[in-house]
C-alpha positions in Angstrom: 22.0 -10.4 10.5 24.7 -7.7 10.7 24.1 -6.8 7.1 20.3 -6.5 7.8 21.0 -4.3 10.8 23.4 -2.2 8.8 20.7 -1.8 6.1 18.1 -0.7 8.7 20.6 1.9 10.0 21.2 3.3 6.5 17.4 3.4 6.0 16.8 5.4 9.2 19.5 7.9 8.2 17.9 8.4 4.8 14.5 8.9 6.4 15.9 11.5 8.8 17.5 13.4 6.0 14.4 13.1 3.8 12.2 14.4 6.6 14.5 17.3 7.2 14.4 18.2 3.5 10.6 17.9 3.3 9.8 20.1 6.3 11.7 23.0 4.6 8.7 23.2 2.2 5.8 23.8 4.5 3.5 24.9 1.8 3.5 21.3 0.6 1.9 20.5 3.9 -1.0 22.7 3.1 -1.3 21.2 -0.4 -1.3 17.7 1.2 -4.0 18.6 3.6 -6.1 19.9 0.7 -5.5 16.7 -1.3 -6.3 14.5 1.7 -9.4 16.5 2.3 -10.7 16.1 -1.2 -9.9 12.4 -1.1 -11.9 12.1 2.1 -14.8 14.1 1.0 -15.2 12.3 -2.3 -15.0 8.9 -0.5 -17.6 9.9 2.1 -19.9 11.5 -0.4 -19.8 8.3 -2.6 -20.8 6.2 0.4 -23.6 8.6 1.4 -24.9 8.6 -2.2 -25.0 4.8 -2.2 -26.9 4.7 1.1 -29.4 7.3 -0.2 -30.8 4.5 -2.3 -30.2 1.3 -0.2 -29.8 0.2 3.4 -26.8 -1.9 2.7 -24.3 -2.7 -0.1 -23.7 -6.4 -0.4 -24.5 -6.8 3.3 -22.2 -4.0 4.4 -23.6 -1.1 6.4 -22.5 2.5 6.0 -20.3 2.4 9.1 -18.6 -0.8 7.8 -17.9 0.9 4.5 -16.4 3.8 6.3 -14.0 1.3 8.0 -13.0 0.1 4.6 -12.5 3.6 3.4 -10.4 4.4 6.5 -8.1 1.5 5.8 -7.9 2.4 2.2 -6.8 5.9 3.0 -4.4 4.8 5.7 -2.6 2.2 3.6 -2.6 4.6 0.7 -0.8 7.1 3.0 1.8 4.5 4.0 2.4 3.7 0.3 2.6 7.3 -0.6 5.0 8.0 2.2 7.4 5.1 2.1 6.9 3.0 -1.0 5.8 4.8 -4.1 8.5 7.6 -4.0 11.1 4.8 -4.0 9.5 3.0 -6.9 9.5 6.0 -9.1 13.1 6.7 -8.2 14.0 3.1 -9.0 12.3 3.4 -12.5 14.1 6.6 -13.2 17.5 5.3 -12.3 17.0 2.2 -14.4 16.1 4.4 -17.4 19.1 6.7 -16.8 21.6 4.0 -16.0 22.1 5.2 -12.5 21.0 2.1 -10.6 24.6 0.9 -10.5 25.3 3.2 -7.6 22.6 1.5 -5.5 23.6 -2.0 -6.4 27.2 -1.7 -5.4 26.5 -0.5 -1.9 27.3 -2.9 1.0 23.6 -3.3 1.9 20.8 -5.4 0.7 20.0 -3.8 -2.7 16.2 -4.4 -2.7 15.8 -3.0 0.8 18.0 0.0 -0.1 16.1 0.9 -3.2 12.7 0.3 -1.4 13.4 2.5 1.6 15.8 5.3 0.8 13.2 8.0 0.4 10.1 9.2 2.2 7.5 11.9 1.3 7.0 13.2 4.8 3.9 15.2 4.3 2.0 12.2 3.1 1.7 11.2 6.7 -1.4 13.4 6.6 -3.2 10.6 4.7 -2.1 8.1 7.4 -3.6 10.4 10.1 -6.7 10.9 8.0 -7.2 7.2 7.5 -6.8 6.6 11.2 -9.4 9.3 12.0 -11.9 7.8 9.5 -11.3 4.4 11.0 -12.0 5.7 14.5 -15.1 7.4 13.2 -16.4 4.2 11.7 -15.6 2.2 14.8 -17.6 4.6 16.9 -20.7 4.0 14.7 -20.3 0.2 14.6 -22.7 -1.8 16.8 -20.4 -4.8 17.2 -17.9 -4.8 20.0 -14.3 -5.8 19.4 -12.5 -8.5 21.2 -8.7 -8.7 21.8 -8.6 -11.4 19.1 -10.3 -9.2 16.6 -7.8 -6.4 17.2 -4.9 -9.0 16.8 -6.4 -10.3 13.5 -6.8 -6.7 12.3 -3.1 -5.9 13.1 -2.0 -9.1 11.3 -4.2 -8.4 8.4 -3.0 -4.8 8.1 0.6 -5.9 8.2 0.0 -8.6 5.6 -2.0 -6.2 3.4 0.8 -3.6 3.5 3.3 -6.3 2.6 1.2 -7.4 -0.3 0.8 -3.9 -1.6 4.5 -3.3 -1.4 5.2 -6.6 -3.3 2.8 -5.7 -6.0 4.5 -2.3 -6.6 7.9 -3.8 -6.3 7.1 -6.6 -8.8 5.6 -4.3 -11.4 8.4 -1.8 -10.9 11.0 -4.5 -11.5 9.7 -4.9 -15.0 11.5 -1.6 -15.8 14.6 -3.7 -16.2 13.1 -4.8 -19.5 10.4 -2.2 -20.3 11.3 1.3 -21.4 8.2 3.2 -20.1 6.5 1.9 -17.0 4.6 5.1 -16.2 1.4 3.7 -17.7 1.7 0.6 -15.5 2.0 2.8 -12.4 -1.3 4.5 -13.4 -2.8 1.1 -13.8 -1.8 0.1 -10.3 -3.2 3.3 -8.9 -6.5 2.6 -10.6 -6.6 -1.0 -9.2 -5.8 0.4 -5.8 -8.8 2.7 -6.0 -11.0 -0.3 -6.5 -10.0 -1.3 -2.9 -12.1 1.5 -1.4 -15.1 -0.9 -1.7 -15.2 -4.3 -0.1 -14.0 -7.0 -2.6 -17.2 -9.0 -2.0 -19.4 -6.4 -3.8 -17.6 -7.0 -7.1 -18.4 -9.7 -9.7 -16.7 -13.0 -9.1 -14.2 -12.5 -12.0 -13.1 -9.2 -10.6 -12.8 -10.7 -7.1 -10.5 -13.2 -8.6 -8.4 -10.5 -10.3 -8.1 -8.5 -7.1 -7.3 -11.6 -5.1 -5.0 -13.8 -7.1 -3.6 -11.8 -10.0 -3.2 -8.3 -8.6 -4.2 -8.8 -4.9 -5.0 -5.2 -4.1 -8.6 -5.7 -2.9 -8.0 -8.6 -0.5 -5.2 -6.6 1.2 -7.7 -3.9 2.2 -10.9 -6.0 2.7 -9.6 -8.6 5.0 -8.4 -6.2 7.7 -11.8 -4.4 7.5 -13.5 -7.8 7.9 -11.6 -8.3 11.2 -13.0 -5.0 12.5 -16.6 -5.7 11.4 -17.1 -9.2 12.7 -17.0 -10.7 9.2 -13.6 -12.3 9.2 -13.4 -16.0 8.6 -10.3 -18.2 9.2 -10.4 -19.0 5.5 -10.1 -15.4 4.5 -7.3 -14.7 6.9 -5.5 -17.9 5.8 -5.9 -16.8 2.2 -4.4 -13.4 2.9 -1.4 -14.9 4.8 -0.9 -17.4 2.0 -1.0 -14.6 -0.6 1.4 -12.5 1.5 4.0 -15.4 1.6 3.6 -16.2 -2.0 3.9 -12.6 -3.3 6.9 -12.0 -1.0 8.8 -15.0 -2.2 7.9 -14.4 -5.9 8.8 -10.7 -5.7 12.2 -11.4 -4.2 12.9 -14.0 -6.8 11.8 -11.7 -9.6 14.0 -8.9 -8.2 17.0 -11.2 -8.1 16.3 -12.4 -11.6 16.1 -8.8 -12.8 19.3 -7.8 -11.1 21.2 -10.7 -12.6 20.0 -9.6 -16.1 20.6 -5.9 -15.6 23.5 -4.8 -17.8 24.1 -1.5 -16.0 25.2 1.8 -17.3 28.6 0.6 -18.3 27.4 -2.1 -20.7 
């Protein structure tokens, strides 16, 4: 427990320093607003185009798809702020033989390499996703109960954990692979598929986005909690996927560290 609390303290110090560094470059804030705006406009336009030809998509209404888009943008903002910068730093340090400095610190190594950096201005995406989600909820005809909100919070936390584990597992392959940049692009492409409910895809792709690379279920299930579509089976599946991916990712990381020869080898 003391080691965990020490790791949390180190993480908070790194976040504070990273935020101070980022706010020095205020023009990046403008660029991030533009990028977030383009992402939002393209997402909304795509939904409007679909509903120009149909009244629903796989049983999902326009407001419900906006809720999915909001969650997609929000979780993408969290990944871009807290997770992805650390993953690219991890890959770079493995290639350059600099990971030794992270592994010898008196903190949990996985937690350290996963949380030492943030891209502060990416919080714009988090705010944008929250706004889109609020916009969607205002247009929904169903009323939310306290249980719906609870399931949504649980689903969102599980979804974020799954997304982190997917990135962490794929990034850990850099212990053996020289170039993992293409894999990072693949993950980004699979994540983009999550802007649509997983149920609208063919069964084989649903299986891929649920069991192999569980990007889609991490976004769809929280949206189902807000749109009165959630079944206990879907939530149980997400929780099970979360537990399994967390355990396997941790085991894969420990295996990679044990087989990492380091810069001095």
